[in-house]
HTML snippet that shows the backbone in 3Dmol.js (N, CA, C, O; Angstrom):
<script src="https://3Dmol.org/build/3Dmol-min.js"></script>
<div id="view" style="width:600px;height:400px;position:relative"></div>
<script>
const pdb = `
ATOM      1  N   MET A   1     145.609  20.165-104.296  1.00  0.00           N
ATOM      2  CA  MET A   1     145.818  18.820-103.825  1.00  0.00           C
ATOM      3  C   MET A   1     145.801  18.817-102.298  1.00  0.00           C
ATOM      4  O   MET A   1     146.284  19.752-101.660  1.00  0.00           O
ATOM      5  N   ARG A   2     145.249  17.772-101.733  1.00  0.00           N
ATOM      6  CA  ARG A   2     145.121  17.668-100.278  1.00  0.00           C
ATOM      7  C   ARG A   2     145.475  16.259 -99.824  1.00  0.00           C
ATOM      8  O   ARG A   2     145.078  15.279-100.455  1.00  0.00           O
ATOM      9  N   LYS A   3     146.221  16.160 -98.730  1.00  0.00           N
ATOM     10  CA  LYS A   3     146.597  14.863 -98.169  1.00  0.00           C
ATOM     11  C   LYS A   3     145.853  14.654 -96.857  1.00  0.00           C
ATOM     12  O   LYS A   3     145.733  15.570 -96.043  1.00  0.00           O
ATOM     13  N   MET A   4     145.354  13.432 -96.667  1.00  0.00           N
ATOM     14  CA  MET A   4     144.687  13.076 -95.416  1.00  0.00           C
ATOM     15  C   MET A   4     145.216  11.725 -94.955  1.00  0.00           C
ATOM     16  O   MET A   4     145.517  10.853 -95.770  1.00  0.00           O
ATOM     17  N   ASP A   5     145.325  11.561 -93.640  1.00  0.00           N
ATOM     18  CA  ASP A   5     145.771  10.303 -93.063  1.00  0.00           C
ATOM     19  C   ASP A   5     144.584   9.514 -92.525  1.00  0.00           C
ATOM     20  O   ASP A   5     143.635  10.081 -91.983  1.00  0.00           O
ATOM     21  N   PHE A   6     144.656   8.209 -92.683  1.00  0.00           N
ATOM     22  CA  PHE A   6     143.631   7.279 -92.229  1.00  0.00           C
ATOM     23  C   PHE A   6     144.300   6.178 -91.424  1.00  0.00           C
ATOM     24  O   PHE A   6     145.414   5.766 -91.748  1.00  0.00           O
ATOM     25  N   LYS A   7     143.643   5.703 -90.390  1.00  0.00           N
ATOM     26  CA  LYS A   7     144.139   4.596 -89.558  1.00  0.00           C
ATOM     27  C   LYS A   7     143.571   3.298 -90.104  1.00  0.00           C
ATOM     28  O   LYS A   7     142.360   3.152 -90.265  1.00  0.00           O
ATOM     29  N   MET A   8     144.475   2.344 -90.391  1.00  0.00           N
ATOM     30  CA  MET A   8     144.080   1.042 -90.904  1.00  0.00           C
ATOM     31  C   MET A   8     144.493  -0.012 -89.878  1.00  0.00           C
ATOM     32  O   MET A   8     145.637  -0.005 -89.421  1.00  0.00           O
ATOM     33  N   GLU A   9     143.603  -0.902 -89.513  1.00  0.00           N
ATOM     34  CA  GLU A   9     143.860  -1.867 -88.447  1.00  0.00           C
ATOM     35  C   GLU A   9     144.695  -3.069 -88.881  1.00  0.00           C
ATOM     36  O   GLU A   9     145.439  -3.624 -88.072  1.00  0.00           O
ATOM     37  N   ARG A  10     144.584  -3.480 -90.145  1.00  0.00           N
ATOM     38  CA  ARG A  10     145.297  -4.678 -90.602  1.00  0.00           C
ATOM     39  C   ARG A  10     146.120  -4.369 -91.842  1.00  0.00           C
ATOM     40  O   ARG A  10     145.742  -3.542 -92.672  1.00  0.00           O
ATOM     41  N   GLN A  11     147.230  -5.037 -91.947  1.00  0.00           N
ATOM     42  CA  GLN A  11     148.128  -4.884 -93.092  1.00  0.00           C
ATOM     43  C   GLN A  11     147.527  -5.538 -94.336  1.00  0.00           C
ATOM     44  O   GLN A  11     146.788  -6.518 -94.243  1.00  0.00           O
ATOM     45  N   GLY A  12     147.857  -4.977 -95.504  1.00  0.00           N
ATOM     46  CA  GLY A  12     147.492  -5.608 -96.759  1.00  0.00           C
ATOM     47  C   GLY A  12     146.112  -5.284 -97.300  1.00  0.00           C
ATOM     48  O   GLY A  12     145.713  -5.842 -98.323  1.00  0.00           O
ATOM     49  N   LEU A  13     145.375  -4.402 -96.649  1.00  0.00           N
ATOM     50  CA  LEU A  13     144.040  -4.071 -97.136  1.00  0.00           C
ATOM     51  C   LEU A  13     144.076  -3.104 -98.317  1.00  0.00           C
ATOM     52  O   LEU A  13     143.172  -3.097 -99.153  1.00  0.00           O
ATOM     53  N   LEU A  14     145.129  -2.288 -98.379  1.00  0.00           N
ATOM     54  CA  LEU A  14     145.287  -1.312 -99.452  1.00  0.00           C
ATOM     55  C   LEU A  14     146.720  -1.371 -99.976  1.00  0.00           C
ATOM     56  O   LEU A  14     147.615  -1.885 -99.305  1.00  0.00           O
ATOM     57  N   LYS A  15     146.928  -0.836-101.187  1.00  0.00           N
ATOM     58  CA  LYS A  15     148.257  -0.779-101.790  1.00  0.00           C
ATOM     59  C   LYS A  15     148.550   0.646-102.231  1.00  0.00           C
ATOM     60  O   LYS A  15     147.640   1.388-102.600  1.00  0.00           O
ATOM     61  N   GLU A  16     149.818   1.025-102.192  1.00  0.00           N
ATOM     62  CA  GLU A  16     150.219   2.345-102.684  1.00  0.00           C
ATOM     63  C   GLU A  16     149.865   2.454-104.159  1.00  0.00           C
ATOM     64  O   GLU A  16     150.061   1.510-104.924  1.00  0.00           O
ATOM     65  N   GLY A  17     149.340   3.618-104.555  1.00  0.00           N
ATOM     66  CA  GLY A  17     148.926   3.851-105.929  1.00  0.00           C
ATOM     67  C   GLY A  17     147.493   3.452-106.225  1.00  0.00           C
ATOM     68  O   GLY A  17     146.980   3.748-107.304  1.00  0.00           O
ATOM     69  N   GLU A  18     146.839   2.785-105.284  1.00  0.00           N
ATOM     70  CA  GLU A  18     145.463   2.324-105.473  1.00  0.00           C
ATOM     71  C   GLU A  18     144.482   3.487-105.374  1.00  0.00           C
ATOM     72  O   GLU A  18     144.611   4.345-104.500  1.00  0.00           O
ATOM     73  N   LYS A  19     143.502   3.510-106.273  1.00  0.00           N
ATOM     74  CA  LYS A  19     142.440   4.510-106.225  1.00  0.00           C
ATOM     75  C   LYS A  19     141.405   4.066-105.201  1.00  0.00           C
ATOM     76  O   LYS A  19     140.986   2.908-105.203  1.00  0.00           O
ATOM     77  N   VAL A  20     140.985   4.987-104.318  1.00  0.00           N
ATOM     78  CA  VAL A  20     140.021   4.663-103.272  1.00  0.00           C
ATOM     79  C   VAL A  20     138.882   5.673-103.266  1.00  0.00           C
ATOM     80  O   VAL A  20     139.028   6.796-103.747  1.00  0.00           O
ATOM     81  N   SER A  21     137.750   5.258-102.716  1.00  0.00           N
ATOM     82  CA  SER A  21     136.639   6.181-102.504  1.00  0.00           C
ATOM     83  C   SER A  21     136.361   6.234-101.008  1.00  0.00           C
ATOM     84  O   SER A  21     136.619   5.275-100.280  1.00  0.00           O
ATOM     85  N   VAL A  22     135.830   7.366-100.561  1.00  0.00           N
ATOM     86  CA  VAL A  22     135.558   7.555 -99.138  1.00  0.00           C
ATOM     87  C   VAL A  22     134.091   7.904 -98.927  1.00  0.00           C
ATOM     88  O   VAL A  22     133.422   8.460 -99.799  1.00  0.00           O
ATOM     89  N   THR A  23     133.623   7.556 -97.739  1.00  0.00           N
ATOM     90  CA  THR A  23     132.283   7.910 -97.305  1.00  0.00           C
ATOM     91  C   THR A  23     132.414   8.918 -96.174  1.00  0.00           C
ATOM     92  O   THR A  23     133.251   8.756 -95.286  1.00  0.00           O
ATOM     93  N   GLU A  24     131.590   9.956 -96.206  1.00  0.00           N
ATOM     94  CA  GLU A  24     131.625  10.993 -95.184  1.00  0.00           C
ATOM     95  C   GLU A  24     130.652  10.655 -94.061  1.00  0.00           C
ATOM     96  O   GLU A  24     129.493  10.320 -94.307  1.00  0.00           O
ATOM     97  N   GLY A  25     131.135  10.748 -92.829  1.00  0.00           N
ATOM     98  CA  GLY A  25     130.285  10.594 -91.657  1.00  0.00           C
ATOM     99  C   GLY A  25     130.110  11.946 -90.992  1.00  0.00           C
ATOM    100  O   GLY A  25     131.027  12.768 -91.005  1.00  0.00           O
ATOM    101  N   ILE A  26     128.959  12.181 -90.419  1.00  0.00           N
ATOM    102  CA  ILE A  26     128.659  13.486 -89.821  1.00  0.00           C
ATOM    103  C   ILE A  26     128.449  13.328 -88.319  1.00  0.00           C
ATOM    104  O   ILE A  26     127.661  12.497 -87.869  1.00  0.00           O
ATOM    105  N   LEU A  27     129.173  14.144 -87.556  1.00  0.00           N
ATOM    106  CA  LEU A  27     129.001  14.242 -86.112  1.00  0.00           C
ATOM    107  C   LEU A  27     128.390  15.610 -85.815  1.00  0.00           C
ATOM    108  O   LEU A  27     128.298  16.436 -86.723  1.00  0.00           O
ATOM    109  N   PRO A  28     127.971  15.879 -84.587  1.00  0.00           N
ATOM    110  CA  PRO A  28     127.341  17.174 -84.298  1.00  0.00           C
ATOM    111  C   PRO A  28     128.176  18.399 -84.701  1.00  0.00           C
ATOM    112  O   PRO A  28     127.618  19.401 -85.147  1.00  0.00           O
ATOM    113  N   SER A  29     129.486  18.330 -84.550  1.00  0.00           N
ATOM    114  CA  SER A  29     130.291  19.510 -84.889  1.00  0.00           C
ATOM    115  C   SER A  29     131.492  19.186 -85.761  1.00  0.00           C
ATOM    116  O   SER A  29     132.417  19.994 -85.857  1.00  0.00           O
ATOM    117  N   SER A  30     131.498  18.013 -86.403  1.00  0.00           N
ATOM    118  CA  SER A  30     132.643  17.660 -87.245  1.00  0.00           C
ATOM    119  C   SER A  30     132.263  16.565 -88.245  1.00  0.00           C
ATOM    120  O   SER A  30     131.150  16.040 -88.235  1.00  0.00           O
ATOM    121  N   TYR A  31     133.229  16.242 -89.107  1.00  0.00           N
ATOM    122  CA  TYR A  31     133.072  15.209 -90.122  1.00  0.00           C
ATOM    123  C   TYR A  31     134.207  14.213 -89.968  1.00  0.00           C
ATOM    124  O   TYR A  31     135.276  14.557 -89.465  1.00  0.00           O
ATOM    125  N   TYR A  32     133.979  12.973 -90.401  1.00  0.00           N
ATOM    126  CA  TYR A  32     135.046  11.981 -90.477  1.00  0.00           C
ATOM    127  C   TYR A  32     134.849  11.199 -91.767  1.00  0.00           C
ATOM    128  O   TYR A  32     133.768  11.225 -92.356  1.00  0.00           O
ATOM    129  N   TYR A  33     135.895  10.504 -92.205  1.00  0.00           N
ATOM    130  CA  TYR A  33     135.861   9.817 -93.493  1.00  0.00           C
ATOM    131  C   TYR A  33     136.327   8.382 -93.339  1.00  0.00           C
ATOM    132  O   TYR A  33     137.236   8.090 -92.562  1.00  0.00           O
ATOM    133  N   THR A  34     135.695   7.490 -94.087  1.00  0.00           N
ATOM    134  CA  THR A  34     136.022   6.072 -94.074  1.00  0.00           C
ATOM    135  C   THR A  34     136.344   5.645 -95.491  1.00  0.00           C
ATOM    136  O   THR A  34     135.575   5.910 -96.415  1.00  0.00           O
ATOM    137  N   ILE A  35     137.490   4.977 -95.670  1.00  0.00           N
ATOM    138  CA  ILE A  35     137.816   4.420 -96.981  1.00  0.00           C
ATOM    139  C   ILE A  35     136.935   3.192 -97.177  1.00  0.00           C
ATOM    140  O   ILE A  35     136.934   2.276 -96.355  1.00  0.00           O
ATOM    141  N   ASP A  36     136.186   3.186 -98.276  1.00  0.00           N
ATOM    142  CA  ASP A  36     135.251   2.095 -98.571  1.00  0.00           C
ATOM    143  C   ASP A  36     135.986   0.834 -98.987  1.00  0.00           C
ATOM    144  O   ASP A  36     137.012   0.928 -99.661  1.00  0.00           O
ATOM    145  N   PRO A  37     135.513  -0.314 -98.621  1.00  0.00           N
ATOM    146  CA  PRO A  37     134.427  -0.633 -97.697  1.00  0.00           C
ATOM    147  C   PRO A  37     134.951  -0.828 -96.272  1.00  0.00           C
ATOM    148  O   PRO A  37     135.327  -1.939 -95.896  1.00  0.00           O
ATOM    149  N   SER A  38     134.976   0.207 -95.510  1.00  0.00           N
ATOM    150  CA  SER A  38     135.407   0.210 -94.097  1.00  0.00           C
ATOM    151  C   SER A  38     136.817  -0.341 -93.905  1.00  0.00           C
ATOM    152  O   SER A  38     137.051  -1.175 -93.031  1.00  0.00           O
ATOM    153  N   LEU A  39     137.762   0.134 -94.734  1.00  0.00           N
ATOM    154  CA  LEU A  39     139.139  -0.337 -94.649  1.00  0.00           C
ATOM    155  C   LEU A  39     139.991   0.505 -93.710  1.00  0.00           C
ATOM    156  O   LEU A  39     140.902  -0.019 -93.068  1.00  0.00           O
ATOM    157  N   ALA A  40     139.709   1.802 -93.620  1.00  0.00           N
ATOM    158  CA  ALA A  40     140.484   2.706 -92.776  1.00  0.00           C
ATOM    159  C   ALA A  40     139.634   3.929 -92.455  1.00  0.00           C
ATOM    160  O   ALA A  40     138.708   4.262 -93.194  1.00  0.00           O
ATOM    161  N   MET A  41     139.957   4.602 -91.336  1.00  0.00           N
ATOM    162  CA  MET A  41     139.144   5.722 -90.872  1.00  0.00           C
ATOM    163  C   MET A  41     140.023   6.936 -90.564  1.00  0.00           C
ATOM    164  O   MET A  41     141.144   6.800 -90.073  1.00  0.00           O
ATOM    165  N   SER A  42     139.501   8.107 -90.857  1.00  0.00           N
ATOM    166  CA  SER A  42     140.227   9.354 -90.612  1.00  0.00           C
ATOM    167  C   SER A  42     139.972   9.862 -89.199  1.00  0.00           C
ATOM    168  O   SER A  42     139.158   9.317 -88.452  1.00  0.00           O
ATOM    169  N   ALA A  43     140.686  10.911 -88.864  1.00  0.00           N
ATOM    170  CA  ALA A  43     140.398  11.666 -87.639  1.00  0.00           C
ATOM    171  C   ALA A  43     139.143  12.505 -87.908  1.00  0.00           C
ATOM    172  O   ALA A  43     138.585  12.451 -89.004  1.00  0.00           O
ATOM    173  N   ASN A  44     138.705  13.270 -86.921  1.00  0.00           N
ATOM    174  CA  ASN A  44     137.569  14.178 -87.102  1.00  0.00           C
ATOM    175  C   ASN A  44     138.058  15.506 -87.664  1.00  0.00           C
ATOM    176  O   ASN A  44     139.125  15.991 -87.288  1.00  0.00           O
ATOM    177  N   TYR A  45     137.275  16.089 -88.563  1.00  0.00           N
ATOM    178  CA  TYR A  45     137.611  17.363 -89.198  1.00  0.00           C
ATOM    179  C   TYR A  45     136.496  18.371 -88.962  1.00  0.00           C
ATOM    180  O   TYR A  45     135.315  18.023 -88.989  1.00  0.00           O
ATOM    181  N   LYS A  46     136.877  19.612 -88.732  1.00  0.00           N
ATOM    182  CA  LYS A  46     135.906  20.696 -88.549  1.00  0.00           C
ATOM    183  C   LYS A  46     135.237  21.025 -89.874  1.00  0.00           C
ATOM    184  O   LYS A  46     135.696  20.597 -90.933  1.00  0.00           O
ATOM    185  N   LEU A  47     134.152  21.786 -89.812  1.00  0.00           N
ATOM    186  CA  LEU A  47     133.414  22.172 -91.012  1.00  0.00           C
ATOM    187  C   LEU A  47     134.321  22.841 -92.041  1.00  0.00           C
ATOM    188  O   LEU A  47     134.210  22.559 -93.234  1.00  0.00           O
ATOM    189  N   ALA A  48     135.203  23.710 -91.603  1.00  0.00           N
ATOM    190  CA  ALA A  48     136.099  24.419 -92.520  1.00  0.00           C
ATOM    191  C   ALA A  48     137.102  23.480 -93.186  1.00  0.00           C
ATOM    192  O   ALA A  48     137.707  23.845 -94.194  1.00  0.00           O
ATOM    193  N   GLU A  49     137.287  22.280 -92.642  1.00  0.00           N
ATOM    194  CA  GLU A  49     138.237  21.310 -93.187  1.00  0.00           C
ATOM    195  C   GLU A  49     137.553  20.193 -93.974  1.00  0.00           C
ATOM    196  O   GLU A  49     138.194  19.206 -94.335  1.00  0.00           O
ATOM    197  N   ARG A  50     136.269  20.345 -94.236  1.00  0.00           N
ATOM    198  CA  ARG A  50     135.472  19.314 -94.901  1.00  0.00           C
ATOM    199  C   ARG A  50     136.056  18.959 -96.268  1.00  0.00           C
ATOM    200  O   ARG A  50     136.546  19.829 -96.988  1.00  0.00           O
ATOM    201  N   LEU A  51     135.999  17.688 -96.614  1.00  0.00           N
ATOM    202  CA  LEU A  51     136.477  17.180 -97.895  1.00  0.00           C
ATOM    203  C   LEU A  51     135.334  17.253 -98.905  1.00  0.00           C
ATOM    204  O   LEU A  51     134.221  16.814 -98.615  1.00  0.00           O
ATOM    205  N   TYR A  52     135.604  17.804-100.087  1.00  0.00           N
ATOM    206  CA  TYR A  52     134.545  17.987-101.079  1.00  0.00           C
ATOM    207  C   TYR A  52     134.608  17.008-102.246  1.00  0.00           C
ATOM    208  O   TYR A  52     133.724  17.012-103.103  1.00  0.00           O
ATOM    209  N   VAL A  53     135.635  16.175-102.289  1.00  0.00           N
ATOM    210  CA  VAL A  53     135.707  15.118-103.297  1.00  0.00           C
ATOM    211  C   VAL A  53     135.689  13.784-102.573  1.00  0.00           C
ATOM    212  O   VAL A  53     136.055  13.713-101.400  1.00  0.00           O
ATOM    213  N   LYS A  54     135.282  12.758-103.234  1.00  0.00           N
ATOM    214  CA  LYS A  54     135.131  11.462-102.565  1.00  0.00           C
ATOM    215  C   LYS A  54     136.046  10.380-103.122  1.00  0.00           C
ATOM    216  O   LYS A  54     135.907   9.214-102.753  1.00  0.00           O
ATOM    217  N   GLU A  55     136.982  10.739-104.008  1.00  0.00           N
ATOM    218  CA  GLU A  55     137.927   9.764-104.546  1.00  0.00           C
ATOM    219  C   GLU A  55     139.340  10.309-104.452  1.00  0.00           C
ATOM    220  O   GLU A  55     139.579  11.501-104.644  1.00  0.00           O
ATOM    221  N   GLY A  56     140.274   9.410-104.152  1.00  0.00           N
ATOM    222  CA  GLY A  56     141.672   9.791-104.045  1.00  0.00           C
ATOM    223  C   GLY A  56     142.564   8.608-104.372  1.00  0.00           C
ATOM    224  O   GLY A  56     142.089   7.539-104.759  1.00  0.00           O
ATOM    225  N   VAL A  57     143.884   8.818-104.209  1.00  0.00           N
ATOM    226  CA  VAL A  57     144.880   7.797-104.508  1.00  0.00           C
ATOM    227  C   VAL A  57     145.765   7.612-103.283  1.00  0.00           C
ATOM    228  O   VAL A  57     146.199   8.588-102.670  1.00  0.00           O
ATOM    229  N   VAL A  58     146.033   6.353-102.929  1.00  0.00           N
ATOM    230  CA  VAL A  58     146.897   6.047-101.790  1.00  0.00           C
ATOM    231  C   VAL A  58     148.329   6.455-102.138  1.00  0.00           C
ATOM    232  O   VAL A  58     148.916   5.941-103.090  1.00  0.00           O
ATOM    233  N   GLU A  59     148.881   7.381-101.360  1.00  0.00           N
ATOM    234  CA  GLU A  59     150.254   7.825-101.589  1.00  0.00           C
ATOM    235  C   GLU A  59     151.246   6.910-100.873  1.00  0.00           C
ATOM    236  O   GLU A  59     152.230   6.470-101.468  1.00  0.00           O
ATOM    237  N   LYS A  60     150.986   6.625 -99.594  1.00  0.00           N
ATOM    238  CA  LYS A  60     151.896   5.751 -98.846  1.00  0.00           C
ATOM    239  C   LYS A  60     151.151   5.058 -97.717  1.00  0.00           C
ATOM    240  O   LYS A  60     150.101   5.509 -97.261  1.00  0.00           O
ATOM    241  N   ILE A  61     151.733   3.948 -97.283  1.00  0.00           N
ATOM    242  CA  ILE A  61     151.234   3.192 -96.144  1.00  0.00           C
ATOM    243  C   ILE A  61     152.410   3.021 -95.195  1.00  0.00           C
ATOM    244  O   ILE A  61     153.474   2.540 -95.586  1.00  0.00           O
ATOM    245  N   GLU A  62     152.208   3.415 -93.958  1.00  0.00           N
ATOM    246  CA  GLU A  62     153.291   3.403 -92.977  1.00  0.00           C
ATOM    247  C   GLU A  62     152.885   2.577 -91.763  1.00  0.00           C
ATOM    248  O   GLU A  62     151.789   2.737 -91.224  1.00  0.00           O
ATOM    249  N   GLU A  63     153.792   1.686 -91.338  1.00  0.00           N
ATOM    250  CA  GLU A  63     153.552   0.905 -90.127  1.00  0.00           C
ATOM    251  C   GLU A  63     154.233   1.597 -88.957  1.00  0.00           C
ATOM    252  O   GLU A  63     155.419   1.918 -89.025  1.00  0.00           O
ATOM    253  N   THR A  64     153.486   1.825 -87.887  1.00  0.00           N
ATOM    254  CA  THR A  64     154.021   2.445 -86.679  1.00  0.00           C
ATOM    255  C   THR A  64     153.683   1.530 -85.502  1.00  0.00           C
ATOM    256  O   THR A  64     152.923   0.575 -85.666  1.00  0.00           O
ATOM    257  N   PRO A  65     154.229   1.804 -84.326  1.00  0.00           N
ATOM    258  CA  PRO A  65     153.858   1.003 -83.155  1.00  0.00           C
ATOM    259  C   PRO A  65     152.362   1.081 -82.830  1.00  0.00           C
ATOM    260  O   PRO A  65     151.833   0.200 -82.152  1.00  0.00           O
ATOM    261  N   ARG A  66     151.685   2.114 -83.302  1.00  0.00           N
ATOM    262  CA  ARG A  66     150.251   2.292 -83.032  1.00  0.00           C
ATOM    263  C   ARG A  66     149.361   1.710 -84.124  1.00  0.00           C
ATOM    264  O   ARG A  66     148.136   1.776 -84.016  1.00  0.00           O
ATOM    265  N   GLY A  67     149.952   1.143 -85.172  1.00  0.00           N
ATOM    266  CA  GLY A  67     149.169   0.553 -86.247  1.00  0.00           C
ATOM    267  C   GLY A  67     149.618   1.038 -87.610  1.00  0.00           C
ATOM    268  O   GLY A  67     150.714   1.577 -87.760  1.00  0.00           O
ATOM    269  N   PHE A  68     148.773   0.843 -88.589  1.00  0.00           N
ATOM    270  CA  PHE A  68     149.076   1.221 -89.968  1.00  0.00           C
ATOM    271  C   PHE A  68     148.372   2.529 -90.307  1.00  0.00           C
ATOM    272  O   PHE A  68     147.199   2.718 -89.985  1.00  0.00           O
ATOM    273  N   TYR A  69     149.101   3.428 -90.961  1.00  0.00           N
ATOM    274  CA  TYR A  69     148.535   4.708 -91.373  1.00  0.00           C
ATOM    275  C   TYR A  69     148.653   4.852 -92.884  1.00  0.00           C
ATOM    276  O   TYR A  69     149.708   4.609 -93.469  1.00  0.00           O
ATOM    277  N   VAL A  70     147.560   5.246 -93.492  1.00  0.00           N
ATOM    278  CA  VAL A  70     147.457   5.390 -94.936  1.00  0.00           C
ATOM    279  C   VAL A  70     147.328   6.874 -95.258  1.00  0.00           C
ATOM    280  O   VAL A  70     146.466   7.559 -94.708  1.00  0.00           O
ATOM    281  N   THR A  71     148.179   7.367 -96.145  1.00  0.00           N
ATOM    282  CA  THR A  71     148.080   8.749 -96.617  1.00  0.00           C
ATOM    283  C   THR A  71     147.447   8.720 -98.002  1.00  0.00           C
ATOM    284  O   THR A  71     147.929   8.038 -98.907  1.00  0.00           O
ATOM    285  N   VAL A  72     146.358   9.471 -98.152  1.00  0.00           N
ATOM    286  CA  VAL A  72     145.623   9.522 -99.423  1.00  0.00           C
ATOM    287  C   VAL A  72     145.683  10.951 -99.950  1.00  0.00           C
ATOM    288  O   VAL A  72     145.529  11.912 -99.196  1.00  0.00           O
ATOM    289  N   ILE A  73     145.907  11.075-101.250  1.00  0.00           N
ATOM    290  CA  ILE A  73     145.931  12.381-101.922  1.00  0.00           C
ATOM    291  C   ILE A  73     144.589  12.576-102.623  1.00  0.00           C
ATOM    292  O   ILE A  73     144.131  11.715-103.374  1.00  0.00           O
ATOM    293  N   PHE A  74     143.973  13.724-102.361  1.00  0.00           N
ATOM    294  CA  PHE A  74     142.711  14.094-102.998  1.00  0.00           C
ATOM    295  C   PHE A  74     142.925  15.361-103.819  1.00  0.00           C
ATOM    296  O   PHE A  74     143.674  16.249-103.412  1.00  0.00           O
ATOM    297  N   ASP A  75     142.271  15.444-104.968  1.00  0.00           N
ATOM    298  CA  ASP A  75     142.301  16.645-105.791  1.00  0.00           C
ATOM    299  C   ASP A  75     141.145  17.534-105.333  1.00  0.00           C
ATOM    300  O   ASP A  75     140.104  17.603-105.986  1.00  0.00           O
ATOM    301  N   ASP A  76     141.345  18.216-104.197  1.00  0.00           N
ATOM    302  CA  ASP A  76     140.280  18.978-103.551  1.00  0.00           C
ATOM    303  C   ASP A  76     140.673  20.450-103.461  1.00  0.00           C
ATOM    304  O   ASP A  76     141.366  20.856-102.528  1.00  0.00           O
ATOM    305  N   GLU A  77     140.236  21.234-104.418  1.00  0.00           N
ATOM    306  CA  GLU A  77     140.579  22.654-104.439  1.00  0.00           C
ATOM    307  C   GLU A  77     139.734  23.462-103.461  1.00  0.00           C
ATOM    308  O   GLU A  77     140.191  24.494-102.971  1.00  0.00           O
ATOM    309  N   LYS A  78     138.507  23.017-103.162  1.00  0.00           N
ATOM    310  CA  LYS A  78     137.606  23.773-102.282  1.00  0.00           C
ATOM    311  C   LYS A  78     137.838  23.494-100.818  1.00  0.00           C
ATOM    312  O   LYS A  78     137.472  24.306 -99.969  1.00  0.00           O
ATOM    313  N   GLY A  79     138.442  22.357-100.504  1.00  0.00           N
ATOM    314  CA  GLY A  79     138.518  21.886 -99.131  1.00  0.00           C
ATOM    315  C   GLY A  79     139.319  22.765 -98.199  1.00  0.00           C
ATOM    316  O   GLY A  79     139.888  23.781 -98.597  1.00  0.00           O
ATOM    317  N   GLY A  80     139.345  22.347 -96.945  1.00  0.00           N
ATOM    318  CA  GLY A  80     139.993  23.096 -95.885  1.00  0.00           C
ATOM    319  C   GLY A  80     141.485  22.927 -95.872  1.00  0.00           C
ATOM    320  O   GLY A  80     142.147  23.125 -96.891  1.00  0.00           O
ATOM    321  N   LYS A  81     142.019  22.567 -94.739  1.00  0.00           N
ATOM    322  CA  LYS A  81     143.456  22.476 -94.486  1.00  0.00           C
ATOM    323  C   LYS A  81     144.167  21.631 -95.526  1.00  0.00           C
ATOM    324  O   LYS A  81     143.741  20.513 -95.818  1.00  0.00           O
ATOM    325  N   GLN A  82     145.227  22.146 -96.077  1.00  0.00           N
ATOM    326  CA  GLN A  82     146.001  21.444 -97.102  1.00  0.00           C
ATOM    327  C   GLN A  82     147.172  20.721 -96.519  1.00  0.00           C
ATOM    328  O   GLN A  82     147.927  20.079 -97.248  1.00  0.00           O
TER     329      GLN A  82
END
`;
const viewer = $3Dmol.createViewer("view");
viewer.addModel(pdb, "pdb");
viewer.setStyle({}, {cartoon: {color: "spectrum"}});
viewer.zoomTo();
viewer.render();
</script>
């Protein structure tokens, strides 16, 4: 199991327990992920931290002074950092 955080700009776009799918974006030396359809975006991840599954479940949504952060759990046994 793997947890990843995503930045969400507006409240109410996702709910805890909701199943989500992600799209992988490729940069010259890293990857990033977007919860479809463009609801939230991850940080950049190195090749060794690449996500190998594209569906997960929203574990929690947290409001901070910097915005909303969504934690998603993925069943990713091959992936990088856990």
